N, CA and C atoms as an extended XYZ file, in Angstrom:
489
Properties=species:S:1:pos:R:3:atomname:S:1:resname:S:1:resid:I:1 pbc="F F F"
N         0.839       -1.199       -0.056 N   MET     1
C        -0.039       -0.054        0.003 CA  MET     1
C         0.853        1.212       -0.015 C   MET     1
N         0.567        2.197       -0.873 N   ALA     2
C         1.402        3.363       -1.030 CA  ALA     2
C         0.772        4.297        0.095 C   ALA     2
N         1.588        5.318        0.590 N   LYS     3
C         1.035        6.425        1.391 CA  LYS     3
C         0.244        7.289        0.541 C   LYS     3
N        -0.909        7.736        1.079 N   GLY     4
C        -1.777        8.593        0.392 CA  GLY     4
C        -1.272       10.098        0.227 C   GLY     4
N        -1.782       10.898       -0.522 N   ARG     5
C        -1.155       12.243       -0.796 CA  ARG     5
C        -2.016       13.130        0.127 C   ARG     5
N        -1.370       14.078        0.629 N   THR     6
C        -2.063       15.067        1.458 CA  THR     6
C        -2.402       16.443        0.638 C   THR     6
N        -1.906       16.551       -0.485 N   ALA     7
C        -2.187       17.751       -1.249 CA  ALA     7
C        -3.674       17.703       -1.536 C   ALA     7
N        -4.379       18.772       -1.115 N   GLY     8
C        -5.864       18.737       -1.500 CA  GLY     8
C        -6.607       17.666       -0.610 C   GLY     8
N        -5.906       17.206        0.341 N   GLY     9
C        -6.550       16.113        1.215 CA  GLY     9
C        -7.472       16.510        2.179 C   GLY     9
N        -8.008       15.630        2.920 N   THR    10
C        -9.008       15.967        4.059 CA  THR    10
C        -8.242       15.840        5.375 C   THR    10
N        -8.855       16.330        6.363 N   PRO    11
C        -8.365       16.055        7.616 CA  PRO    11
C        -7.910       14.658        8.067 C   PRO    11
N        -8.656       13.724        7.432 N   ALA    12
C        -8.328       12.307        7.586 CA  ALA    12
C        -7.103       11.920        6.889 C   ALA    12
N        -6.920       12.258        5.740 N   THR    13
C        -5.645       11.891        5.082 CA  THR    13
C        -4.478       12.705        5.621 C   THR    13
N        -4.596       13.859        6.050 N   VAL    14
C        -3.561       14.721        6.616 CA  VAL    14
C        -3.078       13.864        7.947 C   VAL    14
N        -4.080       13.468        8.736 N   ALA    15
C        -3.819       12.786        9.931 CA  ALA    15
C        -3.071       11.478        9.698 C   ALA    15
N        -3.545       10.692        8.649 N   LEU    16
C        -2.812        9.515        8.213 CA  LEU    16
C        -1.296        9.806        7.877 C   LEU    16
N        -1.210       10.730        7.005 N   ALA    17
C         0.148       11.080        6.642 CA  ALA    17
C         1.005       11.511        7.656 C   ALA    17
N         0.487       12.464        8.522 N   ALA    18
C         1.220       13.010        9.610 CA  ALA    18
C         1.741       11.933       10.531 C   ALA    18
N         0.970       10.848       10.705 N   ALA    19
C         1.164        9.683       11.522 CA  ALA    19
C         2.119        8.630       10.811 C   ALA    19
N         2.333        8.833        9.509 N   GLY    20
C         3.233        7.822        8.841 CA  GLY    20
C         2.594        6.533        8.524 C   GLY    20
N         1.191        6.651        8.627 N   VAL    21
C         0.351        5.313        8.377 CA  VAL    21
C         0.169        5.168        6.839 C   VAL    21
N         0.540        3.827        6.353 N   PRO    22
C         0.279        3.635        4.922 CA  PRO    22
C        -1.299        3.418        4.717 C   PRO    22
N        -1.622        4.042        3.724 N   PHE    23
C        -3.055        3.951        3.312 CA  PHE    23
C        -3.243        4.034        1.744 C   PHE    23
N        -4.365        3.645        1.242 N   THR    24
C        -4.671        3.926       -0.227 CA  THR    24
C        -5.948        4.669       -0.238 C   THR    24
N        -5.850        5.756       -1.017 N   ALA    25
C        -7.114        6.532       -1.264 CA  ALA    25
C        -7.871        6.021       -2.414 C   ALA    25
N        -9.225        6.028       -2.144 N   HIS    26
C       -10.125        5.487       -3.213 CA  HIS    26
C       -11.228        6.534       -3.494 C   HIS    26
N       -11.100        7.379       -4.535 N   ALA    27
C       -12.126        8.283       -4.829 CA  ALA    27
C       -13.028        7.697       -5.874 C   ALA    27
N       -14.303        8.114       -5.814 N   TYR    28
C       -15.250        7.577       -6.819 CA  TYR    28
C       -16.423        8.671       -6.947 C   TYR    28
N       -17.124        8.482       -8.129 N   ALA    29
C       -18.091        9.516       -8.380 CA  ALA    29
C       -19.385        9.267       -7.516 C   ALA    29
N       -19.526       10.109       -6.588 N   HIS    30
C       -20.815        9.815       -5.645 CA  HIS    30
C       -22.035       10.138       -6.295 C   HIS    30
N       -23.101        9.375       -6.170 N   ASP    31
C       -24.391        9.700       -6.690 CA  ASP    31
C       -25.206       10.156       -5.595 C   ASP    31
N       -25.682       11.420       -5.679 N   PRO    32
C       -26.415       11.947       -4.577 CA  PRO    32
C       -27.819       11.215       -4.289 C   PRO    32
N       -28.183       10.438       -5.210 N   ALA    33
C       -29.468        9.650       -5.135 CA  ALA    33
C       -29.233        8.273       -4.447 C   ALA    33
N       -27.971        7.955       -4.190 N   ALA    34
C       -27.747        6.585       -3.565 CA  ALA    34
C       -28.345        6.533       -2.219 C   ALA    34
N       -29.085        5.460       -1.934 N   PRO    35
C       -29.683        5.351       -0.594 CA  PRO    35
C       -28.843        5.074        0.586 C   PRO    35
N       -27.695        4.540        0.235 N   SER    36
C       -26.658        4.285        1.328 CA  SER    36
C       -25.314        4.602        0.822 C   SER    36
N       -24.622        5.538        1.507 N   TYR    37
C       -23.271        5.991        1.109 CA  TYR    37
C       -22.350        4.745        1.147 C   TYR    37
N       -22.307        4.079        2.188 N   GLY    38
C       -21.408        2.858        2.464 CA  GLY    38
C       -21.612        1.823        1.423 C   GLY    38
N       -22.915        1.412        1.190 N   LEU    39
C       -23.099        0.349        0.170 CA  LEU    39
C       -22.782        0.912       -1.180 C   LEU    39
N       -22.952        2.198       -1.547 N   GLU    40
C       -22.542        2.757       -2.819 CA  GLU    40
C       -21.061        2.527       -2.922 C   GLU    40
N       -20.296        2.891       -1.879 N   ALA    41
C       -18.924        2.790       -1.992 CA  ALA    41
C       -18.428        1.241       -2.252 C   ALA    41
N       -19.006        0.373       -1.467 N   ALA    42
C       -18.694       -1.020       -1.687 CA  ALA    42
C       -19.042       -1.484       -3.161 C   ALA    42
N       -20.136       -1.079       -3.625 N   GLU    43
C       -20.497       -1.410       -5.053 CA  GLU    43
C       -19.579       -0.791       -6.099 C   GLU    43
N       -19.365        0.543       -5.997 N   VAL    44
C       -18.548        1.237       -6.990 CA  VAL    44
C       -17.131        0.768       -6.935 C   VAL    44
N       -16.612        0.383       -5.815 N   LEU    45
C       -15.206       -0.060       -5.674 CA  LEU    45
C       -15.010       -1.439       -5.860 C   LEU    45
N       -16.139       -2.204       -5.990 N   GLY    46
C       -16.073       -3.600       -6.028 CA  GLY    46
C       -15.524       -4.327       -4.891 C   GLY    46
N       -15.945       -3.986       -3.684 N   ILE    47
C       -15.458       -4.457       -2.385 CA  ILE    47
C       -16.497       -5.167       -1.612 C   ILE    47
N       -16.257       -6.269       -1.077 N   ASP    48
C       -17.079       -6.954       -0.094 CA  ASP    48
C       -17.651       -5.898        0.914 C   ASP    48
N       -18.935       -5.778        1.049 N   PRO    49
C       -19.510       -4.796        2.012 CA  PRO    49
C       -19.017       -5.095        3.451 C   PRO    49
N       -18.650       -6.195        3.662 N   GLY    50
C       -18.133       -6.475        5.104 CA  GLY    50
C       -16.832       -5.878        5.372 C   GLY    50
N       -16.041       -5.420        4.364 N   ARG    51
C       -14.859       -4.767        4.524 CA  ARG    51
C       -14.849       -3.242        4.528 C   ARG    51
N       -16.079       -2.680        4.134 N   VAL    52
C       -16.332       -1.205        4.095 CA  VAL    52
C       -17.134       -0.884        5.442 C   VAL    52
N       -16.619       -0.016        6.231 N   PHE    53
C       -17.136        0.425        7.414 CA  PHE    53
C       -17.638        1.817        7.401 C   PHE    53
N       -18.861        1.922        8.016 N   LYS    54
C       -19.413        3.385        8.127 CA  LYS    54
C       -19.159        3.907        9.505 C   LYS    54
N       -19.007        5.264        9.724 N   THR    55
C       -18.778        5.878       10.828 CA  THR    55
C       -19.987        6.618       11.364 C   THR    55
N       -20.534        6.190       12.535 N   LEU    56
C       -21.736        6.800       13.117 CA  LEU    56
C       -21.440        7.464       14.345 C   LEU    56
N       -22.129        8.422       14.691 N   MET    57
C       -22.061        9.114       15.977 CA  MET    57
C       -23.287        8.882       16.762 C   MET    57
N       -22.888        8.589       18.067 N   ALA    58
C       -23.988        8.235       19.099 CA  ALA    58
C       -23.853        9.042       20.261 C   ALA    58
N       -24.889        9.333       20.847 N   ASP    59
C       -25.024        9.922       22.240 CA  ASP    59
C       -25.032        8.858       23.275 C   ASP    59
N       -24.058        8.684       24.014 N   VAL    60
C       -23.844        7.606       25.116 CA  VAL    60
C       -23.947        8.345       26.400 C   VAL    60
N       -25.046        8.286       27.028 N   ASP    61
C       -25.271        9.058       28.284 CA  ASP    61
C       -24.733       10.384       28.337 C   ASP    61
N       -25.013       11.222       27.243 N   GLY    62
C       -24.632       12.588       27.174 CA  GLY    62
C       -23.316       12.900       26.601 C   GLY    62
N       -22.412       11.932       26.223 N   THR    63
C       -21.263       11.968       25.544 CA  THR    63
C       -21.251       11.427       24.126 C   THR    63
N       -20.810       12.399       23.238 N   LEU    64
C       -20.819       11.878       21.791 CA  LEU    64
C       -19.661       10.848       21.718 C   LEU    64
N       -20.075        9.740       20.910 N   ALA    65
C       -19.066        8.634       20.779 CA  ALA    65
C       -19.211        8.218       19.319 C   ALA    65
N       -18.088        7.594       18.890 N   VAL    66
C       -17.937        7.167       17.421 CA  VAL    66
C       -18.048        5.640       17.438 C   VAL    66
N       -18.806        5.190       16.510 N   ALA    67
C       -19.200        3.702       16.220 CA  ALA    67
C       -18.740        3.449       14.856 C   ALA    67
N       -17.839        2.476       14.615 N   VAL    68
C       -17.454        2.111       13.299 CA  VAL    68
C       -17.871        0.631       13.000 C   VAL    68
N       -18.921        0.523       12.125 N   VAL    69
C       -19.526       -0.760       11.906 CA  VAL    69
C       -19.572       -0.984       10.283 C   VAL    69
N       -19.556       -2.293        9.979 N   PRO    70
C       -19.663       -2.690        8.502 CA  PRO    70
C       -21.018       -2.045        7.915 C   PRO    70
N       -20.835       -1.638        6.655 N   VAL    71
C       -21.939       -1.028        5.935 CA  VAL    71
C       -23.089       -2.005        5.684 C   VAL    71
N       -22.662       -3.289        5.727 N   SER    72
C       -23.692       -4.366        5.453 CA  SER    72
C       -24.613       -4.643        6.642 C   SER    72
N       -24.342       -3.974        7.682 N   GLY    73
C       -25.324       -4.198        8.869 CA  GLY    73
C       -25.668       -2.842        9.510 C   GLY    73
N       -26.002       -3.027       10.760 N   SER    74
C       -26.403       -1.809       11.548 CA  SER    74
C       -25.656       -1.785       12.883 C   SER    74
N       -25.905       -0.604       13.504 N   LEU    75
C       -25.152       -0.392       14.872 CA  LEU    75
C       -26.066       -0.996       15.907 C   LEU    75
N       -25.504       -1.694       16.897 N   ASP    76
C       -26.254       -2.255       18.000 CA  ASP    76
C       -26.040       -1.116       19.146 C   ASP    76
N       -26.968       -0.300       19.374 N   LEU    77
C       -26.806        0.918       20.215 CA  LEU    77
C       -26.479        0.358       21.706 C   LEU    77
N       -27.230       -0.619       22.161 N   LYS    78
C       -27.068       -1.167       23.472 CA  LYS    78
C       -25.649       -1.724       23.745 C   LYS    78
N       -25.203       -2.440       22.632 N   ALA    79
C       -23.827       -3.099       22.669 CA  ALA    79
C       -22.732       -1.873       22.639 C   ALA    79
N       -23.003       -0.861       21.874 N   LEU    80
C       -22.083        0.387       22.042 CA  LEU    80
C       -22.170        0.904       23.426 C   LEU    80
N       -23.121        1.128       24.062 N   ALA    81
C       -23.163        1.729       25.295 CA  ALA    81
C       -22.500        0.737       26.327 C   ALA    81
N       -22.663       -0.511       26.215 N   HIS    82
C       -22.067       -1.508       27.135 CA  HIS    82
C       -20.524       -1.477       26.898 C   HIS    82
N       -20.139       -1.471       25.621 N   ALA    83
C       -18.678       -1.378       25.466 CA  ALA    83
C       -18.026       -0.198       26.014 C   ALA    83
N       -18.704        0.908       26.219 N   LEU    84
C       -18.166        2.084       26.703 CA  LEU    84
C       -18.586        2.266       28.254 C   LEU    84
N       -19.123        1.169       28.812 N   GLY    85
C       -19.293        1.251       30.356 CA  GLY    85
C       -20.643        2.065       30.659 C   GLY    85
N       -21.530        2.035       29.732 N   HIS    86
C       -22.845        2.832       29.981 CA  HIS    86
C       -24.060        1.844       29.748 C   HIS    86
N       -25.206        2.376       29.949 N   LYS    87
C       -26.463        1.541       29.818 CA  LYS    87
C       -27.129        1.816       28.452 C   LYS    87
N       -27.135        3.198       28.084 N   LYS    88
C       -28.020        3.548       27.034 CA  LYS    88
C       -27.339        4.444       26.047 C   LYS    88
N       -27.698        4.315       24.682 N   ALA    89
C       -27.051        5.080       23.641 CA  ALA    89
C       -28.217        5.283       22.599 C   ALA    89
N       -28.085        6.564       22.035 N   ALA    90
C       -29.046        6.863       20.938 CA  ALA    90
C       -28.231        7.444       19.815 C   ALA    90
N       -28.833        7.425       18.531 N   MET    91
C       -28.073        8.067       17.565 CA  MET    91
C       -27.843        9.601       17.844 C   MET    91
N       -26.779       10.103       17.533 N   ALA    92
C       -26.538       11.614       17.784 CA  ALA    92
C       -27.332       12.443       16.903 C   ALA    92
N       -27.636       13.702       17.230 N   ASP    93
C       -28.334       14.639       16.562 CA  ASP    93
C       -27.320       14.989       15.281 C   ASP    93
N       -27.796       14.959       14.060 N   PRO    94
C       -26.955       15.105       12.864 CA  PRO    94
C       -26.104       16.396       12.985 C   PRO    94
N       -26.770       17.496       13.394 N   ALA    95
C       -25.954       18.700       13.517 CA  ALA    95
C       -24.877       18.689       14.518 C   ALA    95
N       -25.127       18.098       15.646 N   ALA    96
C       -24.064       17.867       16.667 CA  ALA    96
C       -22.955       17.028       16.138 C   ALA    96
N       -23.266       16.032       15.443 N   ALA    97
C       -22.227       15.110       14.785 CA  ALA    97
C       -21.368       15.859       13.805 C   ALA    97
N       -21.975       16.762       12.994 N   GLN    98
C       -21.264       17.523       12.099 CA  GLN    98
C       -20.334       18.491       12.769 C   GLN    98
N       -20.853       19.235       13.849 N   ARG    99
C       -20.123       20.096       14.561 CA  ARG    99
C       -18.958       19.526       15.228 C   ARG    99
N       -19.153       18.367       15.862 N   ARG   100
C       -18.137       17.627       16.677 CA  ARG   100
C       -16.986       17.156       15.782 C   ARG   100
N       -17.353       16.629       14.662 N   THR   101
C       -16.444       16.005       13.697 CA  THR   101
C       -15.712       16.845       12.682 C   THR   101
N       -16.472       17.931       12.330 N   GLY   102
C       -16.032       18.786       11.192 CA  GLY   102
C       -16.258       18.186        9.866 C   GLY   102
N       -17.052       17.132        9.807 N   TYR   103
C       -17.372       16.482        8.503 CA  TYR   103
C       -18.913       16.599        8.269 C   TYR   103
N       -19.314       16.404        6.978 N   VAL   104
C       -20.766       16.441        6.645 CA  VAL   104
C       -21.284       14.965        6.638 C   VAL   104
N       -22.562       14.765        6.978 N   LEU   105
C       -23.057       13.554        6.957 CA  LEU   105
C       -22.861       12.780        5.650 C   LEU   105
N       -22.545       11.466        5.789 N   GLY   106
C       -22.211       10.707        4.648 CA  GLY   106
C       -20.678       10.853        4.256 C   GLY   106
N       -20.058       11.722        4.988 N   GLY   107
C       -18.589       11.764        4.778 CA  GLY   107
C       -17.840       11.815        6.075 C   GLY   107
N       -18.497       11.432        7.157 N   ILE   108
C       -17.825       11.434        8.374 CA  ILE   108
C       -16.788       10.372        8.564 C   ILE   108
N       -15.582       10.811        8.782 N   SER   109
C       -14.469        9.837        8.869 CA  SER   109
C       -14.141        9.631       10.396 C   SER   109
N       -13.807        8.366       10.830 N   PRO   110
C       -13.309        8.257       12.244 CA  PRO   110
C       -11.952        8.922       12.381 C   PRO   110
N       -11.237        9.277       11.377 N   LEU   111
C        -9.900        9.905       11.370 CA  LEU   111
C        -9.962       11.430       11.116 C   LEU   111
N        -9.152       12.154       11.964 N   GLY   112
C        -9.007       13.561       11.732 CA  GLY   112
C       -10.216       14.394       12.156 C   GLY   112
N       -10.884       13.914       13.127 N   GLN   113
C       -12.174       14.595       13.598 CA  GLN   113
C       -11.756       15.805       14.273 C   GLN   113
N       -12.539       16.794       14.209 N   ARG   114
C       -12.231       18.202       14.944 CA  ARG   114
C       -11.927       17.927       16.432 C   ARG   114
N       -12.745       17.130       17.100 N   GLN   115
C       -12.650       16.918       18.515 CA  GLN   115
C       -12.656       15.371       18.738 C   GLN   115
N       -11.768       14.836       19.571 N   HIS   116
C       -11.731       13.452       19.801 CA  HIS   116
C       -12.972       13.013       20.551 C   HIS   116
N       -13.375       11.928       20.170 N   SER   117
C       -14.565       11.262       20.927 CA  SER   117
C       -14.202        9.666       21.203 C   SER   117
N       -14.741        9.319       22.280 N   PRO   118
C       -14.556        7.716       22.512 CA  PRO   118
C       -14.981        6.992       21.218 C   PRO   118
N       -14.204        6.039       20.725 N   THR   119
C       -14.465        5.251       19.553 CA  THR   119
C       -14.486        3.874       19.820 C   THR   119
N       -15.456        3.157       19.206 N   VAL   120
C       -15.561        1.633       19.245 CA  VAL   120
C       -15.541        1.170       17.821 C   VAL   120
N       -14.783        0.343       17.366 N   VAL   121
C       -14.714       -0.303       16.137 CA  VAL   121
C       -15.277       -1.808       16.225 C   VAL   121
N       -16.149       -2.164       15.463 N   ASP   122
C       -16.649       -3.568       15.502 CA  ASP   122
C       -15.583       -4.464       15.215 C   ASP   122
N       -15.640       -5.496       16.151 N   GLU   123
C       -14.457       -6.499       16.225 CA  GLU   123
C       -14.448       -7.221       14.718 C   GLU   123
N       -15.292       -7.280       13.987 N   SER   124
C       -15.369       -7.897       12.637 CA  SER   124
C       -14.130       -7.206       11.812 C   SER   124
N       -13.745       -6.104       12.140 N   ALA   125
C       -12.723       -5.322       11.302 CA  ALA   125
C       -11.385       -6.150       11.423 C   ALA   125
N       -11.182       -6.789       12.523 N   LEU   126
C        -9.973       -7.510       12.820 CA  LEU   126
C        -9.706       -8.756       11.921 C   LEU   126
N       -10.748       -9.163       11.179 N   ALA   127
C       -10.687      -10.296       10.463 CA  ALA   127
C        -9.975       -9.984        9.012 C   ALA   127
N        -9.845       -8.714        8.779 N   PHE   128
C        -9.318       -8.272        7.448 CA  PHE   128
C        -7.931       -7.767        7.498 C   PHE   128
N        -7.089       -7.825        6.515 N   GLU   129
C        -5.814       -7.283        6.490 CA  GLU   129
C        -5.881       -5.695        6.290 C   GLU   129
N        -6.955       -5.335        5.443 N   THR   130
C        -7.247       -3.883        5.389 CA  THR   130
C        -8.819       -3.774        5.348 C   THR   130
N        -9.171       -2.488        5.754 N   ILE   131
C       -10.652       -2.177        5.717 CA  ILE   131
C       -10.772       -0.841        5.054 C   ILE   131
N       -11.867       -0.473        4.690 N   PHE   132
C       -12.178        0.870        4.144 CA  PHE   132
C       -13.151        1.681        5.005 C   PHE   132
N       -12.700        2.958        5.175 N   VAL   133
C       -13.530        3.816        6.035 CA  VAL   133
C       -13.661        5.097        5.174 C   VAL   133
N       -14.523        5.963        5.596 N   SER   134
C       -14.653        7.336        4.933 CA  SER   134
C       -13.347        8.009        5.013 C   SER   134
N       -13.041        8.692        3.830 N   GLY   135
C       -11.804        9.447        3.902 CA  GLY   135
C       -12.180       10.923        4.277 C   GLY   135
N       -13.397       11.353        4.559 N   GLY   136
C       -13.666       12.674        5.053 CA  GLY   136
C       -14.627       13.344        4.075 C   GLY   136
N       -15.065       12.745        2.937 N   ARG   137
C       -15.979       13.407        2.098 CA  ARG   137
C       -16.799       12.360        1.432 C   ARG   137
N       -17.940       12.638        0.932 N   ARG   138
C       -18.732       11.706        0.078 CA  ARG   138
C       -18.005       11.330       -1.129 C   ARG   138
N       -17.924       10.141       -1.434 N   GLY   139
C       -17.234        9.600       -2.640 CA  GLY   139
C       -15.818        9.502       -2.377 C   GLY   139
N       -15.352        9.256       -1.214 N   PHE   140
C       -13.944        9.104       -0.950 CA  PHE   140
C       -13.689        8.273        0.255 C   PHE   140
N       -13.092        7.103        0.050 N   ASP   141
C       -12.732        6.196        1.087 CA  ASP   141
C       -11.185        5.948        1.236 C   ASP   141
N       -10.766        5.660        2.365 N   VAL   142
C        -9.376        5.204        2.496 CA  VAL   142
C        -9.291        3.789        3.072 C   VAL   142
N        -8.304        3.103        2.499 N   GLU   143
C        -7.972        1.686        3.014 CA  GLU   143
C        -6.889        1.729        3.811 C   GLU   143
N        -7.016        1.073        4.962 N   LEU   144
C        -5.815        0.956        5.914 CA  LEU   144
C        -6.003       -0.281        6.692 C   LEU   144
N        -5.040       -0.645        7.436 N   ALA   145
C        -5.056       -1.735        8.305 CA  ALA   145
C        -5.858       -1.332        9.576 C   ALA   145
N        -6.677       -2.398       10.029 N   PRO   146
C        -7.491       -2.142       11.169 CA  PRO   146
C        -6.698       -1.746       12.381 C   PRO   146
N        -5.509       -2.301       12.630 N   ALA   147
C        -4.666       -2.010       13.737 CA  ALA   147
C        -4.307       -0.438       13.709 C   ALA   147
N        -3.988        0.024       12.498 N   ASP   148
C        -3.618        1.441       12.440 CA  ASP   148
C        -4.918        2.455       12.806 C   ASP   148
N        -5.986        1.914       12.224 N   LEU   149
C        -7.306        2.692       12.656 CA  LEU   149
C        -7.449        2.678       14.090 C   LEU   149
N        -7.316        1.590       14.813 N   LEU   150
C        -7.525        1.541       16.229 CA  LEU   150
C        -6.460        2.398       16.939 C   LEU   150
N        -5.192        2.364       16.554 N   ARG   151
C        -4.245        3.132       17.086 CA  ARG   151
C        -4.400        4.531       16.981 C   ARG   151
N        -4.741        5.089       15.758 N   LEU   152
C        -4.983        6.523       15.643 CA  LEU   152
C        -6.119        7.062       16.148 C   LEU   152
N        -7.075        6.278       16.408 N   THR   153
C        -8.440        6.761       16.982 CA  THR   153
C        -8.449        6.418       18.493 C   THR   153
N        -7.557        5.720       18.981 N   ASP   154
C        -7.445        5.189       20.419 CA  ASP   154
C        -8.802        4.485       20.691 C   ASP   154
N        -9.173        3.600       19.726 N   ALA   155
C       -10.462        2.846       19.789 CA  ALA   155
C       -10.390        1.536       20.542 C   ALA   155
N       -11.526        1.142       21.079 N   LEU   156
C       -11.816       -0.207       21.599 CA  LEU   156
C       -12.341       -0.988       20.440 C   LEU   156
N       -12.337       -2.296       20.624 N   THR   157
C       -13.098       -3.185       19.672 CA  THR   157
C       -14.134       -3.900       20.511 C   THR   157
N       -15.308       -4.161       19.872 N   ALA   158
C       -16.373       -4.855       20.602 CA  ALA   158
C       -17.363       -5.277       19.500 C   ALA   158
N       -18.152       -6.220       19.848 N   ASN   159
C       -19.215       -6.738       18.849 CA  ASN   159
C       -20.370       -5.622       18.966 C   ASN   159
N       -20.264       -4.650       18.196 N   ILE   160
C       -21.236       -3.606       18.173 CA  ILE   160
C       -22.110       -3.573       16.940 C   ILE   160
N       -21.894       -4.419       15.913 N   GLY   161
C       -22.689       -4.322       14.746 CA  GLY   161
C       -23.787       -5.584       14.666 C   GLY   161
N       -24.798       -5.222       14.053 N   ASN   162
C       -25.883       -6.289       13.866 CA  ASN   162
C       -25.812       -6.634       12.332 C   ASN   162
N       -25.804       -7.871       11.936 N   PRO   163
C       -25.795       -8.295       10.495 CA  PRO   163
C       -26.871       -7.635        9.717 C   PRO   163
């Protein structure tokens, strides 16, 4: 894997390059009518949807948290709360998620966020040599090793995804 370029990059690619993490950038023509950004990425890039992960923001007992789960499934909010030592979680207000991360919906990356949030990555990511996450804008994913994602986001792993 070659290191991605930072010229004209996003906060996610800048963070990856600054950390010296190898990654591959995958840009594609985003269709605004696509019903699912993540499934669109998997289809356009010809990747198993189990290797493409979406970044979701949740409110866990008053604290915004990041959940990274396969696009082929959904987030188990109760499992996310439990992984972070709490009882309840709900999807975050979209405007709050955008303010906290600095990204637009459909382009929220777990990397290079404006403010750090507790992060949990679904343990299924560990089954792959590389995974795909949003690169910080719609129509742009980055491919990297799960271990690098965990290290850069200081994430926990847990079974937080539903098939």
